[in-house]
C-alpha positions as CSV (number, residue, x, y, z in Angstrom):
1,M,0.2,0.6,-0.3
2,G,1.1,3.5,-0.9
3,R,2.0,5.9,2.3
4,N,0.0,9.1,1.9
5,P,2.9,12.3,0.6
6,L,1.2,14.5,4.0
7,N,0.8,12.4,6.4
8,T,4.8,11.2,5.5
9,D,5.3,15.1,5.5
10,M,3.0,15.3,9.2
11,L,5.1,13.4,10.5
12,Q,8.7,14.6,9.3
13,F,7.6,18.0,10.3
14,L,6.8,16.4,14.1
15,I,10.0,14.3,14.4
16,A,12.4,17.1,13.3
17,L,10.2,20.0,15.2
18,F,10.5,17.4,18.9
19,A,14.3,16.7,18.2
20,G,14.6,20.5,18.0
21,V,13.3,19.8,21.8
22,V,14.6,17.7,23.8
23,T,18.2,19.3,22.1
24,I,17.7,20.7,25.6
25,G,18.7,18.9,27.3
26,G,22.9,18.3,25.3
27,P,25.4,20.9,26.4
28,C,25.6,22.4,22.2
29,I,22.3,24.3,24.1
30,L,22.8,24.2,27.7
31,P,25.5,27.5,27.8
32,L,22.4,29.0,25.5
33,L,19.8,29.0,28.4
34,P,21.3,31.8,30.9
35,I,22.4,34.0,27.8
36,V,18.6,34.1,26.8
37,L,17.0,34.2,30.4
38,G,19.8,36.8,31.5
39,T,18.4,38.5,28.4
40,S,14.9,38.8,29.6
41,T,14.6,39.4,33.0
42,V,16.4,43.0,32.2
43,K,13.6,45.0,31.8
44,R,13.3,44.8,28.8
45,H,9.9,44.7,26.1
46,P,7.8,41.9,27.0
47,M,7.5,40.1,24.1
48,R,11.1,40.6,23.7
49,P,11.5,36.3,24.4
50,V,9.6,36.0,21.1
51,A,12.1,38.2,19.7
52,I,14.9,36.1,20.9
53,V,14.0,33.0,19.5
54,L,12.2,34.3,16.0
55,G,15.6,35.5,15.4
56,F,17.1,32.1,16.5
57,T,14.6,30.3,14.3
58,L,15.6,31.9,10.9
59,A,19.4,32.5,11.8
60,F,19.5,29.0,12.1
61,T,17.4,27.9,8.7
62,G,18.5,29.9,6.3
63,F,22.8,29.8,7.9
64,A,22.2,25.5,7.6
65,I,20.8,26.6,4.5
66,A,23.6,28.1,3.3
67,F,26.7,25.5,4.9
68,S,25.2,22.7,3.3
69,L,24.2,24.8,-0.3
70,F,27.1,27.3,-0.6
71,G,30.0,26.1,1.9
72,S,32.4,24.3,-0.7
73,V,31.5,26.6,-3.0
74,L,32.6,29.6,-1.9
75,G,34.6,28.1,1.2
76,L,32.2,29.6,3.9
77,S,34.3,27.5,7.0
78,P,31.6,26.8,10.1
79,D,33.7,27.5,13.2
80,A,34.8,31.5,11.5
81,W,31.1,31.9,12.0
82,R,31.2,30.2,15.5
83,Y,34.1,32.5,16.1
84,L,31.9,36.2,15.0
85,A,29.3,35.1,16.9
86,S,31.0,34.5,20.3
87,I,32.8,37.1,19.8
88,I,29.2,39.4,19.8
89,I,28.3,36.5,22.9
90,A,30.5,38.2,24.7
91,L,29.4,42.2,23.9
92,F,26.1,41.4,25.1
93,G,27.9,39.8,27.9
94,V,29.8,42.3,28.9
95,M,27.2,45.2,28.2
96,L,25.8,43.5,31.2
97,L,28.4,43.5,33.1
98,F,28.8,47.1,32.1
99,P,24.8,48.8,31.3
100,K,26.4,51.9,30.3
101,I,28.0,50.5,27.4
102,Q,24.7,48.9,26.3
103,T,23.1,52.0,26.8
104,A,25.5,54.4,24.3
105,L,25.4,51.1,21.5
106,F,21.4,50.7,21.1
107,A,21.1,54.4,21.4
108,R,23.2,54.6,18.0
109,L,21.9,51.5,16.5
110,E,18.6,52.4,17.9
111,P,17.5,54.3,13.9
112,F,18.8,50.8,12.0
113,L,16.2,48.7,14.2
114,A,13.4,51.1,14.2
115,K,13.1,50.4,10.4
116,V,13.8,45.7,11.2
117,M,11.5,46.4,13.9
118,P,9.4,49.2,14.1
119,K,8.4,50.5,17.6
120,T,5.5,51.0,19.8
121,D,6.4,52.0,22.6
122,P,9.1,53.6,24.7
123,N,10.5,49.8,25.5
124,A,10.4,48.5,21.7
125,T,14.2,49.0,21.5
126,G,14.2,45.4,23.5
127,L,12.4,44.0,20.7
128,G,15.1,44.9,18.1
129,S,18.3,43.8,20.0
130,G,16.4,40.6,21.3
131,F,16.4,40.3,17.9
132,L,20.0,40.6,16.6
133,L,20.8,38.9,20.1
134,G,18.8,35.9,18.4
135,L,20.5,35.6,15.1
136,T,23.6,35.1,16.3
137,L,22.5,32.1,19.1
138,G,20.8,30.7,15.1
139,A,24.2,31.5,13.5
140,V,26.5,29.8,16.6
141,W,24.4,27.1,17.5
142,T,23.9,26.2,13.4
143,P,27.8,23.6,13.2
144,C,27.0,21.8,16.6
145,A,23.7,21.6,16.4
146,G,24.5,17.3,16.9
147,P,24.2,14.2,14.9
148,V,19.7,14.7,14.8
149,L,20.6,17.8,12.4
150,G,22.6,15.2,9.9
151,S,20.2,13.9,8.9
152,I,18.3,16.8,7.8
153,L,21.2,19.0,6.8
154,T,21.2,16.0,4.2
155,L,18.3,17.1,2.0
156,V,19.6,20.0,2.4
157,A,22.5,18.6,0.3
158,A,19.4,16.6,-1.9
159,K,18.7,19.6,-4.0
160,Q,15.9,18.3,-4.9
161,N,14.4,18.3,-2.1
162,L,15.1,22.6,-0.8
163,N,11.9,23.5,0.5
164,Q,11.2,19.9,1.8
165,A,14.2,20.3,3.9
166,A,13.7,23.9,4.7
167,V,10.2,23.8,6.4
168,L,12.1,20.1,8.7
169,L,15.2,22.8,9.7
170,F,12.6,25.4,10.6
171,A,10.8,22.2,12.9
172,F,14.7,21.5,14.5
173,A,14.9,25.5,14.5
174,L,11.4,26.0,16.7
175,G,11.7,23.0,18.9
176,A,15.7,24.1,20.3
177,G,13.1,28.1,21.0
178,I,10.7,26.6,22.7
179,P,12.0,25.7,25.7
180,M,14.8,28.5,25.3
181,L,11.1,31.0,25.2
182,L,9.2,29.2,28.1
183,I,12.8,28.8,30.8
184,A,12.7,32.8,28.8
185,Y,9.8,34.0,29.5
186,G,9.4,31.8,33.8
187,G,13.3,34.4,34.4
188,Q,11.1,37.2,33.8
189,Y,8.1,36.3,35.4
190,A,9.9,35.2,39.1
191,V,12.4,38.6,39.0
192,T,9.8,40.5,37.4
193,R,6.7,39.3,39.6
194,V,9.0,37.2,43.1
195,R,9.5,40.7,45.2
196,S,12.6,38.7,47.0
197,L,14.2,38.2,43.6
198,S,13.7,41.7,42.3
199,K,16.0,44.2,44.4
200,Y,18.8,41.8,42.9
201,S,17.9,41.7,39.1
202,T,20.7,44.4,38.6
203,T,23.0,41.4,40.6
204,L,21.4,39.1,39.0
205,Q,22.2,40.2,35.4
206,K,25.8,40.4,36.2
207,I,26.2,37.4,37.4
208,F,24.4,36.6,33.6
209,G,27.0,38.7,32.3
210,V,30.1,37.3,33.4
211,I,27.8,33.3,32.3
212,I,27.5,34.2,28.9
213,I,31.1,35.7,29.2
214,L,31.9,31.8,29.8
215,A,29.7,30.4,27.3
216,A,31.3,32.1,24.4
217,I,35.0,30.9,25.0
218,G,33.0,27.6,25.2
219,F,32.0,28.2,22.1
220,V,35.0,29.0,20.7
221,T,36.6,26.2,22.1
222,H,34.5,23.4,20.5
223,L,34.6,23.1,24.7
224,D,30.2,22.3,24.1
225,T,31.2,19.3,20.7
226,I,34.0,18.1,23.4
227,L,30.8,17.6,26.5
228,L,28.8,16.8,23.4
229,S,31.4,13.6,22.1
230,K,31.2,12.2,26.3
231,L,27.8,11.5,26.9
232,P,26.3,8.8,26.6
233,S,23.9,7.2,24.0
234,S,21.1,6.4,25.3
235,P,17.8,3.9,23.5
236,F,15.7,7.2,23.3
237,V,18.5,9.3,22.0
238,D,19.6,6.7,19.8
239,S,15.5,6.4,17.7
240,L,16.9,10.5,17.0
241,S,20.3,9.4,15.5
242,P,20.4,9.5,11.4
243,S,20.6,6.2,11.8
244,T,16.6,5.9,12.1
245,M,14.8,8.9,11.9
246,P,12.5,8.9,8.6
247,M,13.9,10.5,5.8
248,P,12.0,10.3,2.1
249,S,13.0,6.8,0.2
250,L,13.5,6.4,-2.5
251,S,13.2,2.3,-4.7
252,N,15.8,0.4,-3.3
253,I,16.2,-1.9,-5.8
254,S,18.5,-3.3,-8.0
255,P,18.2,-4.6,-11.9
256,S,21.6,-6.6,-11.2
257,G,21.8,-7.2,-8.2
258,T,19.5,-8.7,-4.7
259,P,18.0,-5.5,-3.5
260,S,18.0,-4.8,0.0
261,N,16.0,-3.8,2.8
262,L,18.4,-1.2,4.1
263,P,15.9,2.0,4.6
264,V,17.3,4.9,3.1
265,L,18.3,7.0,5.5
266,A,19.7,9.9,3.3
267,N,19.8,10.2,-0.5
268,S,23.4,12.4,-1.1
269,M,26.6,12.2,-0.1
270,P,27.7,15.1,2.0
271,P,30.7,16.4,0.0
272,F,34.0,16.0,1.7
273,Q,34.7,20.1,2.9
274,G,38.3,21.2,4.1
275,I,40.0,18.8,3.5
276,S,43.8,19.6,3.0
277,Q,45.6,16.2,2.3
278,W,45.0,12.8,1.1
279,W,46.2,9.5,0.9
280,N,45.9,6.5,-1.2
281,T,43.7,7.9,-4.0
282,E,45.5,9.3,-7.1
283,N,48.1,11.9,-7.3
284,G,47.0,12.9,-3.9
285,Q,43.7,14.4,-5.5
286,P,40.1,14.6,-4.0
287,L,38.0,12.4,-4.4
288,T,34.0,13.2,-5.2
289,P,30.3,12.1,-3.7
290,D,29.8,12.0,-7.8
291,Q,33.3,10.4,-8.8
292,L,32.4,7.6,-6.3
293,K,28.8,7.2,-7.5
294,G,28.2,3.3,-8.7
295,K,30.5,2.0,-5.7
296,V,29.4,1.2,-2.4
297,V,30.6,4.1,0.6
298,L,31.7,3.7,3.8
299,V,33.6,6.2,4.8
300,D,34.8,6.8,8.8
301,F,35.5,8.8,10.6
302,W,38.7,8.6,13.0
303,T,41.7,9.9,14.3
304,Y,45.3,8.7,15.3
305,S,46.0,8.9,19.6
306,C,42.5,7.4,20.1
307,I,42.7,3.2,21.4
308,N,38.4,3.4,20.0
309,C,39.8,4.1,16.3
310,I,43.0,2.0,16.3
311,R,40.6,-1.2,17.7
312,T,39.2,-1.3,14.2
313,Q,41.8,-1.1,11.9
314,P,41.8,-4.8,11.6
315,F,38.3,-4.8,10.7
316,L,38.8,-1.7,8.6
317,K,41.9,-3.2,6.6
318,K,40.5,-6.7,6.7
319,I,36.9,-6.5,4.2
320,W,39.0,-3.3,2.3
321,D,41.3,-6.5,1.0
322,T,38.2,-8.7,1.2
323,Y,35.5,-6.6,-1.0
324,K,38.0,-3.8,-2.5
325,D,37.1,-5.9,-5.7
326,D,33.7,-6.2,-5.4
327,G,33.3,-2.7,-5.4
328,L,33.4,-1.4,-2.4
329,V,35.5,1.9,-1.3
330,I,37.0,2.6,2.8
331,V,37.3,6.7,3.5
332,G,39.2,7.2,5.8
333,V,38.3,11.1,7.2
334,H,40.6,11.9,9.5
335,T,39.5,14.7,12.1
336,P,42.2,15.1,14.9
337,E,41.6,15.3,18.4
338,F,44.5,16.8,19.2
339,A,46.9,20.1,18.2
340,F,49.7,17.5,16.7
341,E,47.7,15.3,14.7
342,K,46.6,17.8,12.2
343,V,49.8,18.0,10.6
344,P,50.7,16.0,7.8
345,A,53.7,14.8,8.5
346,N,52.5,13.2,11.5
347,L,49.8,11.3,9.9
348,D,51.3,10.3,7.5
349,E,54.2,8.5,9.6
350,A,50.9,6.9,11.6
351,I,49.1,6.0,8.4
352,K,52.4,4.1,7.8
353,K,52.0,2.6,10.9
354,A,49.3,1.5,10.7
355,G,49.1,-0.3,7.1
356,L,46.0,1.6,5.4
357,T,46.3,1.3,1.9
358,Y,42.5,2.8,1.8
359,P,42.3,6.6,1.0
360,I,42.7,8.8,4.0
361,A,41.5,12.6,4.0
362,L,43.1,15.2,6.6
363,D,40.0,17.1,7.7
364,A,41.7,19.2,10.0
365,D,39.3,21.8,10.5
366,Y,36.5,19.8,11.1
367,S,34.5,21.2,8.2
368,T,32.8,17.5,7.3
369,W,32.9,16.4,10.5
370,N,30.2,19.2,10.8
371,A,29.2,18.8,7.2
372,Y,27.8,15.1,8.3
373,G,27.6,16.2,12.4
374,N,28.8,13.8,13.4
375,Q,29.9,13.8,17.1
376,Y,32.2,10.4,17.3
377,W,35.2,8.4,16.9
378,P,35.0,5.7,15.3
379,A,31.6,7.1,12.5
380,G,31.1,4.3,10.1
381,Y,28.2,6.5,7.1
382,F,27.2,3.7,4.2
383,F,26.3,4.5,1.6
384,D,25.1,2.4,-2.0
385,R,26.3,2.5,-5.4
386,Q,23.7,5.5,-5.5
387,G,25.2,7.9,-2.8
388,R,22.8,7.0,-0.1
389,L,23.0,6.4,2.9
390,R,21.6,3.6,4.3
391,F,23.3,2.8,7.4
392,T,24.8,4.2,10.3
393,H,27.7,2.2,12.7
394,F,29.3,4.8,15.9
395,G,32.2,3.0,18.1
396,E,33.4,-0.1,18.0
397,G,32.0,-3.7,18.3
398,N,29.1,-5.4,15.8
399,Y,32.0,-6.3,13.8
400,D,29.2,-9.1,12.1
401,E,26.2,-5.9,11.3
402,Q,28.3,-3.2,9.6
403,E,29.8,-6.4,7.1
404,Q,27.0,-7.5,6.6
405,V,25.6,-4.6,5.8
406,I,27.6,-4.2,3.3
407,R,27.0,-7.5,2.1
408,D,23.8,-6.1,1.0
409,L,25.1,-3.1,-0.4
410,L,27.2,-4.8,-2.8
411,A,24.9,-7.4,-3.7
412,E,22.3,-4.7,-4.6
413,G,24.9,-4.3,-8.0
414,G,25.5,-8.0,-8.4
415,P,25.9,-11.9,-6.9
416,V,28.8,-11.1,-4.2
417,M,31.0,-13.8,-4.8
418,D,33.5,-13.5,-1.1
419,Q,32.6,-15.0,1.3
420,P,32.8,-13.3,4.8
421,T,35.3,-12.6,7.2
422,G,34.0,-13.7,10.3
423,L,36.0,-11.5,11.5
424,D,35.6,-9.8,15.3
425,V,38.4,-7.6,17.7
426,T,35.4,-6.6,20.3
427,P,37.4,-5.4,22.8
428,N,36.0,-7.6,26.0
429,F,34.4,-3.8,27.9
430,A,33.2,-5.8,31.1
431,L,36.8,-6.7,32.2
432,T,37.6,-2.4,31.9
433,E,35.1,1.1,34.2
434,T,37.8,3.3,34.1
435,P,36.3,5.8,31.6
436,E,39.6,7.3,29.2
437,T,40.7,10.9,30.4
438,Y,42.2,14.0,28.9
439,F,45.3,15.6,31.1
440,G,45.6,19.4,30.0
441,S,43.1,22.2,31.2
442,A,40.7,22.3,29.5
443,R,39.1,19.2,29.5
444,A,40.2,17.6,33.0
445,E,38.6,15.7,35.3
446,R,38.8,13.0,39.0
447,F,42.2,15.3,39.1
448,T,43.4,14.9,43.0
449,Q,46.3,17.4,44.6
450,D,47.2,13.6,46.8
451,F,49.3,11.7,45.0
452,E,49.4,9.0,48.3
453,H,46.0,7.6,48.4
454,V,44.5,8.4,44.6
455,A,41.0,7.5,44.4
456,A,39.1,5.4,42.0
457,D,39.1,6.1,38.9
458,Q,41.4,9.5,40.2
459,W,45.3,10.4,38.5
460,S,47.3,12.7,40.2
461,T,51.0,14.2,40.1
462,K,53.9,15.3,42.0
463,G,57.4,17.0,41.2
464,D,57.5,20.2,38.9
465,W,54.6,20.6,36.5
466,N,53.6,22.8,32.5
467,V,50.1,22.4,32.4
468,T,48.2,23.9,29.6
469,P,45.4,23.1,28.1
470,E,45.8,20.2,25.9
471,Y,48.8,18.0,28.5
472,D,50.3,18.1,31.4
473,A,54.2,18.5,30.7
474,S,56.8,17.1,32.5
475,N,59.7,20.1,33.6
476,K,62.2,17.7,35.9
477,A,63.5,13.8,36.1
478,G,61.8,12.6,39.1
479,N,58.0,13.5,38.6
480,A,55.6,11.3,38.8
481,F,51.6,10.4,37.8
482,R,49.6,7.6,39.8
483,M,46.7,6.8,38.7
484,N,43.9,3.9,40.4
485,V,42.1,1.6,36.9
486,Q,40.4,-1.1,36.9
487,S,40.4,-2.5,33.5
488,N,42.1,-5.0,31.7
489,A,44.9,-2.8,29.7
490,M,46.0,0.9,29.9
491,Y,47.1,2.8,27.6
492,L,48.7,6.7,27.8
493,V,49.1,9.4,24.4
494,L,52.6,11.0,25.4
495,G,54.5,13.2,23.5
496,S,58.2,14.7,23.2
497,A,58.6,17.9,24.2
498,D,61.2,18.5,21.5
499,G,61.1,15.2,20.0
500,K,64.1,13.5,21.4
501,P,63.3,10.6,23.5
502,K,62.5,9.9,26.4
503,K,62.6,7.3,28.8
504,V,58.9,7.0,31.3
505,V,59.4,3.7,33.9
506,I,56.0,2.3,34.7
507,K,55.6,0.4,37.8
508,A,51.7,-1.8,38.9
509,D,50.4,-2.0,42.2
510,G,54.7,-1.4,43.7
511,N,56.1,-3.4,40.3
512,T,57.7,-2.1,37.8
513,L,56.8,-3.8,34.5
514,S,59.8,-5.1,32.2
515,G,61.5,-2.5,30.5
516,E,60.6,0.9,29.5
517,V,58.5,2.9,27.3
518,T,61.2,5.4,25.0
519,V,57.9,8.0,23.7
520,T,59.2,9.8,20.9
521,D,56.3,11.0,18.3
522,R,53.3,12.1,19.4
523,Q,50.4,9.3,19.4
524,L,48.8,6.8,21.7
525,Y,51.5,4.1,24.0
526,P,50.6,1.0,25.4
527,V,51.6,1.2,29.3
528,A,50.4,-2.2,31.3
529,E,48.1,-5.2,30.3
530,F,45.7,-7.2,32.7
531,P,44.7,-10.2,31.5
532,N,41.5,-10.4,34.4
533,G,40.5,-7.6,34.2
534,G,41.1,-6.2,37.9
535,R,41.5,-2.3,39.7
536,H,45.4,-1.4,39.8
537,D,47.7,1.0,40.9
538,V,49.6,2.8,38.2
539,V,52.9,5.1,38.8
540,V,54.7,6.7,35.2
541,E,57.8,7.4,36.7
542,V,59.4,10.2,34.3
543,V,63.1,9.8,34.1
544,D,63.7,11.7,31.5
545,P,61.8,15.6,30.9
546,G,59.5,17.4,28.4
547,V,57.2,14.4,29.1
548,E,53.4,15.2,27.4
549,F,50.7,13.3,28.8
550,Y,47.6,14.0,26.8
551,A,45.6,10.9,27.9
552,A,44.2,7.7,29.4
553,T,42.3,5.3,27.8
554,F,41.3,1.7,28.4
555,G,40.1,-1.7,27.0
556,K,41.8,-4.9,24.8
């Protein structure tokens, strides 16, 4: 029985609206809430929150369409817009801290705002400034709206669905604006109607000003994206992810092969944007979605110091060797987590060391990552021979399912002669409880000053250390790092400050492990293995000064 297109469109609209509403709990939108609340509780026009949400919705819809349609042609960078919008947001925070600046600025802007939004009363300037704030929030939110947005943006890339995509984008932004509107009016009511709060309105305004400035700094440093990537997935969030969100379907029957029951999740492949260098392509030339038509394509997002990505490499190499002659192409999009991973020479060495022979693209500025709305390392996007997205997979595991997806998509073009590899490299997650841990001031967590008494999953350092946003560097020989871990294997992302070999000694539960670790390149180093798992006290003694500690990861 055929589907009613009106019912389908309405369902997609409601899903997009609901997806926007539930983003209220994500780190990407949480920093926006004090901005909306802080700029609504001061004495303003009662309709100011509506103006903010209207500006937010219109800006987000317009910027998302512009990035998708024209970003690769005009060289638009989502990060550039993010930085500009962050500066403007910080300016709003400064104006809350220093009201005289706000008064002087909007006195100059008043003639322009009057044309954009004519006054109806003496307080109407609040509408114009609120609309401007909403436009700014919509712009800064566009590059980090998350994997749900990725599904909608794929419709924009398929230009024949531009009108439908615009409607879904508007619904998504409107859904995100509804909680913002409720919070804004709640704050406005509390400050203006509750006497005990009213007398603190000036103090609250200044507190919100500080929060807004900190939020702007968080946007510039991608702190919102980092926090989002650390959130555990849930069935509820997964139900709104690109792998399951309903999208318009085309026929998935191939006249020359066996049709697959895999749904069509998106009608086109996003372009590889902002790629600074390619490996394993003819003469280092870039690949395009049009060139890949007729092939089954797995786009794999990874980064070379990520243990989760490293553990997927045996599977990727095996399926590449097995199915590349049948029409499979793997494109490894390397999106760096650390600054040293942006260096082409470092990635070149990592590719050679891992023995990767399929095409690799260096996405140093997250342009392709943002085009996909991706949030995870590793992440796989599976496209059929027509360039349509048919399946997604985030994280490790389920290798049999991933291989079967590849076989099904290949079979749509003709028989697949090779037998399944059956390769499963899923680690024993049951033996690991300690989470991935970052060092450096930007993302440090579970640090304790008490080096001698480190509790479960905590870490500490002893001696003279230089703490940077991305790593902690040992300045002197004899310094030490300690961590209490529960896992069957521990790894550290380490580096040498001057590129010269540095030695460290590893001890576990008071016993020195065999051999020393020599740190040269900035990369992932195996530290210790505990076959039976359990909790262990791991100490790294620094023999040579200048060792950089970036992160600890676990599991085998």
